[in-house]
N, C-alpha and C positions, 0 to 999 in steps of 0.2 A: 570475447564479449564479457563473460563473467556471470556468475549465478547469484541467486538470492537466498533468503532464509525465512524462517517463520518462528514466531513466538506464539505458543498456544498451550492450553492445559489439556493434554491428551488423556491424563489419568484422573481428571476431576478432583485433584487434591488441593486446589486453591492457589497453586503457583504456576508460573509459566515455564513450560518446557521448550526445548529448542530443536528445530529441524534445519539441517544444513544441506543445501543442494550442492552436489559435486559435479565436476566436469571431467568425465572419463574420456579416454581416447574416442575419436569418431568411429574407429573400428576396434572395439575392446578385445583384449587378449586376456588369458587367465591371469597374467601378471598385473595388468592395469585395472582389472575388475575390483581390486581392493579399494579403489577410489570411489566407492559407492556412496550414496547419500547416508547421512548419519542422524540418529535421533538421540538426544541427550535429555535425561530426566533431571528436573530440578529438585534437589533434596534440601530445599530451604527449611530450616528449623523454625525460625520465628522472624517477624519483621525486623529489619535493620541488621540482621546477620548477613555475612557475606554468603552469597549463593554458592552452592556446590553442585556440580553436574556429574551424572554418571552415564556413560555410553551404554545405551540399551538397544543398540541397533540389532544385534544378533538375536536377542530374545523377542524383539518386537515383530520380526518377520519383514522388516524393511529390506527390499531387494534392489532398489534403483541403482543402476550402475551405467546409465547412458550418459550422453553429453547433456548434463542437466542445466536448466535455465531458471525456472521459477517455481513457486509453490503458492497455492491458495488454500485457505482453511474455511471449513463450514460443515455443519451437520446436515448432510444432504438427505439422510433417511429418517430424520426426526426421532432418533433414539436417545438423544441426550449426550452423545459422544462426538467430539469434533473429528471430522474426516479430513483427508488431504487430497489435493489434486496437484500433481507434479508435472511440470512441462519440460520438454526436452527438444533437442534437435533430433527428431525421430519420434517414436511412439511415446505418448504421454501416459500417465498412470493415475487412476482413481483408487486411492487406498482407503478402504472402509475400516473405521475404528471399531474393533470387536468388543470394546469395553472391559477387556481383561489384560490390557497392556500389549496386545498384538494387533496387527493390521493385516487385512486381506486385500490383494490386488483384484478389484472387480471391474477393471477397465473394459474387458471384452464383453462381459455380461451386461454392463450398464450402458454400453453404446456411446461412451465418451472419448474414445481414442481419436487422436489427430496425429497422423504420421509425419506431419510436416515440421517446420521450425516454429515452435510455440514459445512464447515468452511469459508475459504476465497473464494472470487469470483472476476471476472474482466470482464468488458465489453471491447471488442476489435474487430476490423474489420479484420478478418483473410483472407478474400477473396477480400478485397479492392473494395467492391460494394457500399460503402457509407453508409452501415447500420451496426450497432454494433451487434456483436455476443456475446455469453455469455459462459464463462468457470467457472465451479464450482468445487472447491477442496473438496474432501470428506475424512473423517477420518477413523473410524473403525466401524465394525458391532456390535453395542451396543444396548441392550434393557434393560429396567428397570426390566423386568421379568427374565433376565438372568445375572444380575449383579454379580460380584465376589467380594470377600473380599481380600484386599491386606494389607501388613504390612511393617512398616519401620524396620531398623536394630535393633531398640530398642524394637521391638515387639508391638509398638503402631500401632493402625489402621492408614492406610495411603492411599493416592490415588493410584489407579492402573495405571501402564504405558500402552502404546498402545500395547505392546507385549502380554498383557493378552487377547486381542481380535483379530479377523481376520481383516486385512486391506481391504478396498473397493476401487473400481476404481472411478476416477473423471468423470465429465460429461461435454460435449460440446454441445451447442445449436446453430444452425444456424438460423439467422434472415431471415424470409421469406418476410419481407417488407410489411406485411399486419397486423401487430400487433401480429403475431404468430411466434413461433419458431419450428424448427425440431430438434429432438434429433439425433445428428450425432456421438454420442460417439463411436459406434461400427465401422462405416465406416471410421471414421477419424483415428482409431488406438489407441485412447486414452484409450480404455478399455483393451488394450493388457497387461497392468500391473496394479497391485493394490498396494497401499501404504497408509500410514496414513498422508494425506496431511494437512498442516496447513497454509502455506503462498504461495502466487502466485503473479507473476509480468509478464506483457506482454511487450516485447521489441524485437527489431531486434538485436539478439545477435550474428549472424554470418555475418552481414553486407551485406545481399543479397537483402535488400529492403522489406522483408516480415516480419510481426510481429510473433515472436516466444513466447513460454511460458516457464517459469521456475517455478517449484514447489518445495518448501521446505517441506520435509517429516520427520515425527517424528519417528526416529529409522530405517527408510528405506532409501536406496539410493535416492538422489534427482533426479528429472526428468528435462530434457531439451528437450521440444517438439519443434523440428525444423519444421517450416511451409514449406511444399513442394510447394512453389510458388502459394499459393491460390487454390490448387487443392482440398482442403478439407481433405487432408491426412497430419498427423503429425508423425514424427519419433523421438523416444527418443534417443538422442545422448549424454546424460549426461556423460556416462562413457568415450566415445571417446573424449569428449570436456574437460574432467578433472574437472567436477563440480558435479559428483554424490557422491563422497567421499571426505574426507579430505586428507591432504598430506601424511598420513600414511596408507591410504587405508581403513579407517573406515567410516561407515555410522554414521551420528550424528542425534541428536534430533532436526531437523529443526523446528523452530517456525515462525519467521518472515523473510522477505526478501525484498531487494530493488536492483534496477539496475540503475546505473548512471555512467557518465564519471568522475571519481575522479581525474585522472591524466592529463586531457586535451589532450588526443591523438585521440579523435574523436570516440571512441567506448565505449559501456557501460560495466562496471565492475559489479560484483555481490557480495552482502554481505548477509550472512545468520546468524541469531541468533540461539543459541543452548542452551543445558542444562549445568548446572554447571559441572565442571570437564571435559568439552569438549572444551571450548572456542568457541566464535563465529568464523566464517570462512569467509575470504576475498579472492575471486577469481578475479585475474587481467586478463582482456581480452588481449590476445596476438595478436588478429586479426584472421580473417578467421575462427571464431568459435572455437578457442582453448583458454583455460584458465589455469592459474597456481595458486595454493594455496600459497599466500604470507602473510598469517596472521602473521607469526613470524617476518619477516623483516619489516613489516609495524608497528610493535610495538603494536599489538592488542591481541596477544595470552595470555601472562601472565596477562594482565589487565582484560581480560574477562573470564578467566578460573574459578574464584570462583563464577560466577553468572549465573543464568538462565534468559535469555533475551527473550522478545517477540517482541513488536512493535519496529520498527526502520525505519530510512530513511536517505538517503544522503540529506543534506540541508546546505546551507551556512549561519550559524547562525550569523556570524559577518560581512557578506557581503564583505569579502576580495577577493572574486573571486575563492575560493577553497571550494569544497564540504566537509562538516564535517559529523559526525555521532552521532546520539542520540540513545541510547539503553535504553528501559524501562524494568525494571527488577522486578522479583518476583518469589519466589521458587514454585516448585510443590511437592517437598519432604520436610518432616518435618525438620526444623533446630533445632537440639537437644538443643543448648544453649537457644534458645527462648522457647522451650517446657519446659525445666527445670525451667525457670523463671516464668512459669505459664501463658504464653500468650495463649489466646484462639485459635489464628490462627498463629502459629509460622512459617511464610513463608515470612516475610518482607526482602526486599533487597533494597539498594540504586540503583538508575539509574545511567547512565554514559553518559558523553558528551566528544567526542573526536574531537579535532581540527586538520584539515588537514594542515600540515606545508607547503605544496607546494613542499616538497622535498622527496616525496615517503615515508612519514611516518606520523603517527598520535601521538598527545600528549594528555594525559588525563587532561582535564580542568574542571572536575566535581566540584572540590573544589571552583573554581572561579565562577561557574555557580550559586551557591547559594543553599539554602535549597529546592527550588522548584525541583531541580534535585536530590540532594543528600539525601533527606529525605527518609528513608526506607519505602517501601510500597509493596503491592502485585499487581504490575501493569501488564497489559496485552495489550490492544489496544492502538494505538497512531495514531492520525490523524494530519497532518501537513498543515498549511495554514496561510495566512496573515489575521488574524481575525479582526484587527483594521485598515487595509489598510494603514499602515504607512511604508511599504516597507521592512519589514523583516518577517521571518517565525515564527509563534507561533505554539503551540502544545496543543492538548487536549489528555489527557491520561485517560484510564479507569482502575479501580481497581477491583480485584476479591472480591466481597462482600463488597466493600467500595464505597466512593464517587468518581465521575469523577473529574478531576482537569484541569484547564486551565492555561497553562504556557505561560505568555506573554513575548515576547522577548524585552528586554530593551537595547540590545547592537547593533543589526544589523543596525538600521536606522542611526547610526553614520557614516556609509560609504555610498557611492553613489550606486545606484541600478537602474535596469530597469525591469519593470513588463510587461508581455505580455499575453494577452488573445487571443488564436488562434481559429477562428471560421470557420466552413464550409460555403461554398458559399450559398447554397439554404436553408438548414435546419436551419443554424445559431447555430448548436450545437457545443460544444467544439470538436476540431479536435484531438481526442485522438491518440497518437502515432506520431503526427507530430514532426519532428526533427528541432531544432533551432540552428543556428550558429550566435553568437554575436561576431562581429569583431571590436575590439577597434582600435582607430586611430593609436595607437602605434604598431599594428600588432598582438597583442595577440588575440587568438580565444577561446571562451568558447562554448561548445556544451551542449545542454539540450534537453529534450523531454517533450511533453505534456502528462501527465498521472495522474490518480487518484489512481491507485492500489499500491500494495506493502504493507509494514509493516506487521501487523498481524490482520487479520479480519477487516480491516479498509479501509477508503477511504479519500483522501485528496484533496486539492485545485488544480484544473486543470490549473490554471494560472502558467506561467513560470516566476520565479523570479530569476534574475541574479545579483549577487553582483559585484560591480565594484571597491570597495575600494576607493582610492583617485582619480580615473579617473573620471573627470566630462565632458569630451568631448563626443559629441553624437556619439554612435557607429552605424555601419551598421548591419542590421539584415537580415539574410537569413532563410527562412522557407522551408523545404522540406515536402510537404504535403503527407498524407498517400498514394496517388496514384502515387507518384514519381515526381510530378511537383514541381519545386523550384522557389520561388519568393523572391525578395529583396526589403527591405525598407531602404534607406540610411538616415543617420543623424537623428536618433530618440533621442529626448531630454531625459536626464536621470532624475531620481528621480520622476518618474510618471509611471502610467499604460497606455499601449496602447492596443487597440483592432485591431488585424490584421485579415482581412477576406480574405479567398481564392478568388483569382481573382482580388484583388485590388492592388497587388504589381507588380513589374516589373519582368517578367519571365526571369530567367537566367539559365545557365548550373549548374547542381548540383555540389556542392563541399563538401556536407556532405559525409563522407567516406562510400562507399558501395562497395560490391564485387558482380558484376553481373554474 
C-alpha cells in the first residue's frame, strides 16, 4: 500500500516540521524495528533559505514501529500544541504533544485505539463545542495468518485488491474534553455501511454551517456523511448528492481526496484520485449539497486515465489566485513493460501537475514543472505546506519502499500572496474548518478554509495561503469561525503571514455562502 506523512509545527517556532510514517514488517523483529516512524525538526533560519531538518525521533519519544499507514494532526486537548494520531495495520496511536519537544502515547487512556487496518484520519469538531473529535477511515479485514495469493494477467505474483477481503466500517470518536474520547460509531450511524476507506476530508459540503465528511473508498461507492446539525448523527447522502459513483454509475478505486473551491463560487468542490484505467474524478459543487461529475469537460479524464494516483491537493502553485492540482502517482499492479526489462519493482509512474486556467478547465503542466514532478516513482502520501515560509506551497511526498522527497516550489513566490494563521480565542489552537473570504479591492473574492486533512494518509499546513497574482493592494479578510461567528480584518498587507485570533476582528454579518 504505502504510507503517508505530515507537515506540522510541533515546537511552535513558526516553521513546519515533518513526520514520516514507516512500514515495518507485519511481525516486527528486533532488527526490523529500526524502521519506526521518524520526526524531523525544521531548523529554518529565515524565509527563502533552504530548509534544514534534524532527526529528533529519539529525543521526542516517538515509538511507532508498526505497519504504518497514515497520520492526522490536531490539538485534541486544547493546550496549544499539535498532537498526532497515527494509523496502522494493527493498533493505532494517539501521541500527545507535551509542549517540550516530546510526545506521550495516550492511546489506551484516551480510548482511541482501533486494532484493525486503519488508513486516513481527521480531527474535526462535529458538534461545535470547541473540542476536536476524531474520524478514522478503515480498510479491509486482513490478517497475516489469513493472507491470500493473487496474480497478474501474466501469471506473475501480484498484490491483492481490496475485493479479496471483507470491507470494514470506519470509526468516529467524540471528544469528552477531559483527555478521553467516546466511541460513537454506532450511535452516529457511521457503522451502518462498510467499505474499504482510504482517503477522508472534513468540510461543510452542503452549506448548512456544519462540518460533513467525505470518504474515498477503494472499489466501493464513496461516502458523504452529512452532519445532522451537531446532533451526533450522520447520514450517508453520497448517492443522492452525486458523489458515490462516477458519471457512468461505477464505483471506483478511491485513494486520495481533497475539497476546495476551485471555481470561486463560494462552495467546496471534490476531487478523488483513482486507479489506472478509471481516471481521477472531479465533482463540481452545484450548491445545496448536489454535485456533478465534470471530469471530462474540465480536461482531466484522458490525462489521468493511464495512472494510479494517491496523494493530491488543491493548491495555488503559481499564486495566480486559482487553485491547481497535484497528483502523486505510482502503480499497484505490475507494469508489464517494466517487469520485462528486469525491474525489481515494476510500479513506477510519473506524477502530474494541472494548472487551473480560471476558465473551468485544467491544463497539464507536468513537463514545465521539472523532473521533481515528472520523475517516475512509486509515490503514495503527499503533505502540502510552505516549508521555507516564502509564501508558496511546497510538498513532501512518500515513496512505497523508497525515499521520501521534498519538492520546493520555485515559482509561486513570484506572485503576490497573503498567508493566514487562524487561531481559537482561548486554547490558541488552529481553528480547523474556519472559512475565509479574501476580498480584493477590485471586487474579486477568494474562498478558502483552514484544514490539515485530505490527500492520502497525510496531513498538511493549517495556514491558509492565498495567491493574489499581480494584485498588491491590501485585501479585506473575513473569517467565519466554526461556531458561525464572522469577523473582518480590513486592509491586510500582502506578501506576509498574519495571525488572526477569534475575538480580535470586527464582528460582521456572515457573507460566506451557507444554507440554513
